[in-house]
VOLOLUM-780290 format. One line per field, with one value per residue (C-alpha): x, y, z; residue number from 1. Coordinates in steps of 0.1 Angstrom, whole numbers, always signed. Layout:
BEGIN
c1 c(X|...)
c2 c(Y|...)
c3 c(Z|...)
k c(NUM|...)
This chain:
BEGIN
c1 c(+61|+32|+31|+31|+52|+58|+20|+23|-1|+13|+15|-17|-13|-39|-38|-42|-79|-79|-98|-76|-71|-91|-122|-135|-171|-179|-209|-230|-224|-199|-166|-135|-122|-87|-75|-90|-100|-135|-162|-192|-221|-212|-240|-223|-188|-170|-153|-116|-91|-78|-110|-135|-133|-156|-173|-153|-119|-132|-142|-108|-90|-111|-104|-67|-67|-85|-63|-31|-23|-10|-2|-25|-48|-26|-20|-57|-64|-34|-14|+23|+32|+9|+26|+60|+50|+38|+71|+89|+68|+76|+113|+110|+97|+122|+154|+146|+133|+165|+184|+162|+169|+206|+203|+182|+209|+235|+214|+210|+248|+258|+231|+223|+185|+167|+137|+152|+166|+134|+114|+138|+137|+99|+96|+122|+105|+71|+84|+101|+70|+48|+73|+75|+37|+36|+62|+44|+10|+25|+32)
c2 c(-374|-359|-322|-329|-361|-356|-353|-318|-292|-259|-232|-211|-173|-159|-121|-105|-103|-88|-57|-25|-5|+24|+3|+2|+10|+20|+9|+39|+31|+59|+57|+79|+95|+82|+116|+143|+119|+134|+110|+106|+81|+50|+59|+92|+78|+68|+34|+35|+7|+13|+24|+52|+88|+117|+133|+165|+147|+126|+158|+174|+143|+142|+179|+174|+144|+163|+194|+175|+188|+165|+128|+99|+83|+52|+59|+56|+27|+5|-8|-1|-36|-33|+1|-15|-43|-18|+1|-32|-42|-8|-13|-48|-32|-3|-23|-47|-18|+1|-30|-34|+2|-4|-36|-17|+9|-18|-36|-4|+0|-36|-52|-41|-44|-20|-40|-58|-26|-7|-35|-35|+3|+5|-24|-9|+26|+10|-11|+20|+41|+13|+9|+46|+48|+20|+36|+69|+53|+39|+73)
c3 c(-82|-62|-53|-15|-11|+26|+33|+47|+32|+20|+46|+47|+49|+74|+78|+112|+116|+152|+158|+157|+188|+174|+167|+203|+210|+246|+266|+254|+217|+212|+194|+193|+161|+155|+142|+165|+194|+196|+209|+188|+183|+162|+137|+128|+124|+92|+92|+83|+84|+119|+136|+132|+120|+126|+95|+99|+98|+68|+50|+57|+44|+13|+5|+12|-12|-39|-36|-34|+1|+27|+26|+18|+44|+47|+84|+92|+69|+71|+101|+103|+93|+62|+53|+58|+34|+8|+10|+6|-24|-40|-35|-49|-82|-83|-80|-109|-129|-126|-136|-167|-176|-174|-194|-220|-225|-228|-254|-274|-275|-280|-302|-338|-333|-311|-300|-270|-257|-262|-244|-215|-212|-213|-188|-165|-165|-159|-131|-115|-118|-102|-74|-67|-66|-41|-18|-19|-11|+21|+35)
k c(1|2|3|4|5|6|7|8|9|10|11|12|13|14|15|16|17|18|19|20|21|22|23|24|25|26|27|28|29|30|31|32|33|34|35|36|37|38|39|40|41|42|43|44|45|46|47|48|49|50|51|52|53|54|55|56|57|58|59|60|61|62|63|64|65|66|67|68|69|70|71|72|73|74|75|76|77|78|79|80|81|82|83|84|85|86|87|88|89|90|91|92|93|94|95|96|97|98|99|100|101|102|103|104|105|106|107|108|109|110|111|112|113|114|115|116|117|118|119|120|121|122|123|124|125|126|127|128|129|130|131|132|133|134|135|136|137|138|139)
């Protein structure tokens, strides 16, 4: 039995490679900062996922990231559909992780050995932490 008996190739995932709306360069070689909307020469702009950002906004974002103030830069680097997918991937890790934690507690109570319960608890907690990090990164 061959992998593709019907002759159709597998579907190919092609991400959206179109230029974001914030990545427009005008006729004079200037771009617009996606955060403060200031116009500046392309050579002075920082490239972010959804367009360009001025050095002042990039510095503010870096200081905010280092001090823990404010949210992540996901809104300037990822499209809304990408952030939605990241939140979904986080939820897809949290739900099984919670179920593994419950199964680990049940295994501790019901089985004489503790290894299976411990493995389930550790795996569940790790899965929940990874899911939480992904959902927070999408903000």
